[in-house]
N, C-alpha and C positions, 0 to 999 in steps of 0.2 A: 140774649143770642142763643143760635141753635148750636148744637156741640159741633156738628161739620161746618159751622163757620169760625167756632174757635181756632181748628185743629191747625189753620195756619198762622196764626198771628205771630208766632215768634220768629217762622219763617218769612215773612213780610217784612219785618222789621230792617227799614234801612242799615246799610255797611254805616257801625261802628253807636248803634244807636246805646241809650242806656235804658235801662231795668232797674226797676226798687224790689228787694225782697225785705217783707217789712217781718220779722222775727226778735222780737224785743227779749223775750228769755226763755229758759232759765242756761245753767249751764251744759249739762248732758244734749238739751235740745237743739242748741247752737253747733256742737258737735255735730250733731245727726242732720245738721243742714247742709253738711260741707260736702258729703257724695251727689246733693242733686246740681250744686252751685259748680263741682267741677264737670260734671256731665254737661251742664251748658258750654261750660269755657272750652271744653274739648270740641263741641259740637260746633260752633259758632264763637271764637278767640276772638274775633271784633267787637261783641257785644261789651259794654260796660255794666260789668254787676256792680250795684250800690246796695247797701246791706244796713235796713236802719235797727239799730240794739240797743237795749241800754248798757251805759259806758262799763258798769262794775264786770259784764262778761265779753267786751269789745275785743280781747288780745285773744280771743279764739282764733280771729283769723291776721292775728300777726304773721306777715309773709308768707298768707295764702295768694297766689299767683290769679287766682281764678278771681278772687276780689279786686275790684275798682275801688273802691271807695266805703270805707266804713261813717254812719252819718248817727251821732249820739240820740237818742232818746231823751230830750230833755223837758221842759215846758210845755204843755200842749200845746197852748197857742203859737208859741215861738217856734216849735219843729214841724207844725201845720202850717206857719207862714214859710219857711224855708223850703219846706215840700213842695210847695204850689209854686214856688221862685224856679225852684229845678226843672221842672216842666218832664218829668218823666212818662214817657208814652205810656207805660203800659207799670202796672205796679200787682205783686202778689204777695196776697196777705197768706202768711204761712201759719200766722199763730191764731187768727179766728175767734180772742177776745173783743170787748168793748172798746177801748182803746186804740186797739190794732185798728177795728175796724172803723174807727171814725178818724185816724192818719191816713187809713189808705182812701177817705173819704177825700179827706180835705187838703188830698194831694191835686185832686182838678184833674188827674189820669183820666182821657178817655177810656182807658181798659184797665176794670178793678179786676182781680180774680179772687175768689175764694173759690171755698166746699160747697156743696147744695146743704143745705141742714144747718149752718152754725148761724152765730146770731148775726143780726142786722143783716139779715140776705139782702135785705132793699137798696142797701148801700153800693152793691156790686151787678157788674152787667155782663161778666163773664162766669158764672157758677159753674164746676166741673163735677162730676161723679166722684162720688165717697168711693170708699174701700168696695163696699159690696157689689154697687154696679159697674164701677171701673176693672175689679180684678174676675168677679165673679166669686169673692171670698170674703165673708166679714172678717177675719181676722189676717192682717199682713202686718209685715214692718213698720215701725213710722218712717223709715229711710222711704220705703214703698209708698206710704200712705203722701208724706209729701212731694216725690217726685209726679204723682200723678196730674198734680196741677200743671208739671211742664209738660207732660208727657199730651195731656189733652189740648194744649196750646201749641203742639208742633214740634217739641223734638223730638226726634224718631227714638223710639224703644228699643231698648240693648241693655247689655250689663253694667250693672250701678256699680259706680268706682266707691273704693272704702272712704271711709269716713277719715278725715287728714288733720293733722295740727301741725305746725313746725314750731320748734325748739329755738330760742334765739342764741348764736354763740353766746353773746357776753352776760348772758344770764344763765345757760350751763355753766360757765365758771364760775359763777358766784353761787351756785346751788353746790359745786362741787365741794367749797368754800366749807357750807352749811353742813353737809353730810360728813366732810372729816371732822370736823367741830363735836359733832356727836359720834364718833368714834368710830367711823366705818372708812376704812384707809382706802385710799384713791384707786379706783382699777377696781377694788372689791365687790363681789356682788351683793346686794342686797334688795327685800322685798318692802315696796310698801302697803299699810293695812289703812283700810278706811270704814272707818268703825260708825263713821257718823252718817247719817241719810235725813228725809226729809222730813219723816214724822218717829217716832218713837217704835210706831207700830212695822217699823222698816229695819232697824237696826237687829242684828244678832247680837248677843249681849259681848260685852268687852270682855269679860274673863274668858268667854271662847276664843277671840280673839288673840288673847294672851296667849293662849295654852298653842294656837296652832302657830305663834310666832315663835313659842321655845320646842315645839316641834321642827319648826323650818331649820333654825338651828342646831339643835341634835342629829337630824338626817342628812341634812343638805348643807352644814355651813355658814347657812347667810342667813345675816343680823336683818333685822326687820326698822325701817321708819313709821312711825303713825303719822296719817296726815289729818288735823285737825282745823278745819276750814271755822272761817270766823263766825258761823250761824253755829257752830259745835260749841260756844261757848260754855253751855249750864251743864257740857257731860266732860267737858276738859279734865276737871280735879280727879272724877271718876277714872277718866283712863289714866291719867298722871299713876294715879295710886294703886291702881290694877296692873298697870304695864311698866313699871320703875325700871323692872329686874331683867326685862327678856325687850324692851326697845327704845327706841330715840323716839322722844317725844319734840321735837322743833316747837317754835310758835308759829301760827299762823301765816304759812304762805298763800302770795297771791297770785295769779294763776297763770302767770308767766314762769314762776320760779317752779308751779306745781308741774306744768308740762314737762320743763327741764326734768325735775325730779323723776317721773313716772319714766320718761323717754329713755334714762338709764339705769331703770330697774330690772331685775329677773322676772319677777311679777308683780299683780297688784292683787290684793285679795281684799273686796267691799263688797258692803253693802249695797242695791240699789239707787246709784247718786251717778251726778254729773262726773267726779272721778275717774269712774270705772268707765264710761265713754271716752275719756281725755286720753286717757291710758290705752285702750285701745287705738286710739288714732294716733299713737305715736308706735303702735307695732309692739307694745308690750303686752305679753301673754296675763290674761285676766279670768280669776276666779269671782263668778259676782254670784252674790246672795240674795234669793226672792223672798219676800212673803205674798202680799197683797200687789204685786203689778205683774203683768202679764208678762213673761218672758219671750214668747211668741212675739208681740210685738217690741217689745223693750230692750231686747240681746245684744250684747258690746257685734257691732256690723263688722263683719270679713275680717274678720281677724280669729287669731288663736286664744279661744277661751274656754271655760265650762262655766255651765250655768248647774248650780246648788238652790232646789227652790220647794217649797211648803207643798207641792201638789195640788195648789189651791185650781178650781172652778171658776170659769169666767163666762161673763155675759159680756159677748163685743157688743159696743154700744157706736163704734166709728173706729176709721180706719186707725187711729191713735190713740183709743180710748176703751178699756175695760173695764167692768166691775167685777169684782170676785163677789160671785154667791155663795159660795162657800171654800173654806180653807181646811184643809184635811186635819194640819197641825199649823202650830202658831213655828213663826219663825225662830222662836227664841231654842223652839225643840230640833233642830236640826244639831245634828252630833257633829260633833270636831272630826270625827274621823272619817264622813263623809265631804268635809272641805280638806282636810286633807290630803284625803285619794283622790279629790278633780286640781291638787296642787302638785301630787305625783308625778297625773298624767303628763301636764306641760311643763314640769321642769327635767323629765327623763326621756 
């Protein structure tokens, strides 16, 4: 299908039509899906927007008024059968991997949308330009990359909304109790520290997070709570041994609890990771520490934030992906003073 033919697909959908967005994982990726969803809903609130997601990340969409239904990705054949039965007139693959490609094709939708150059492109019949062709530049934020699928199929271009998640009232109350048990009085200011990340090469040292926590208490009277995700089990002992005297380290929180925790925090300081974007989507100020990830593509979206990074030089591969050609320094060498200075700008 030619680009000029694709440009009216969304506008031509009948009133009340369903559409499916395939974005299976991960936490930060799903948070950064919400601006495009909000833009679609604002333009055509009649559309029923369904999102296919892995169950462990589905809480990102709790209470989101733009999402009609979240569909849990389960066994491949089972979910393929369900998608086909739902008869979506159009499916947007915002993930781009093999599983999402198969599910997009298996949906039986007449219109299957993805970007040019992604895997299994023969399974799509609406291929939209990647960032370099669409925007005329190789590096754009991943939110801008994502929304280009919808711009190419008829969503009017305009200001892109903020990312947004919605803390649930009953969870807020339970998290207040957790924080209180950790020695933080009701209504007191606190920081959330995020020492975990996808890989060890993305992690700022735990002992430096501890120094920041001590500085926050000394300088601003702010206590710190450490978020340890289920995937951080291998570093949990190190965190507890290093930070016992300066931070509260509760047991791992689920996503609903984490949303409530960061929504009430004064600041989050963390490595490039899903919780950074989750905090930003609640309006919590964020200091994000970047190593081999391009902050131009992955910084917190439209919020009050500061980035501290290694000065890595990147080779852009596509709209949401760059490869670090060289790092001027390792993430571990970022000084505590740099992070504290970024915090100071957000707290004063």
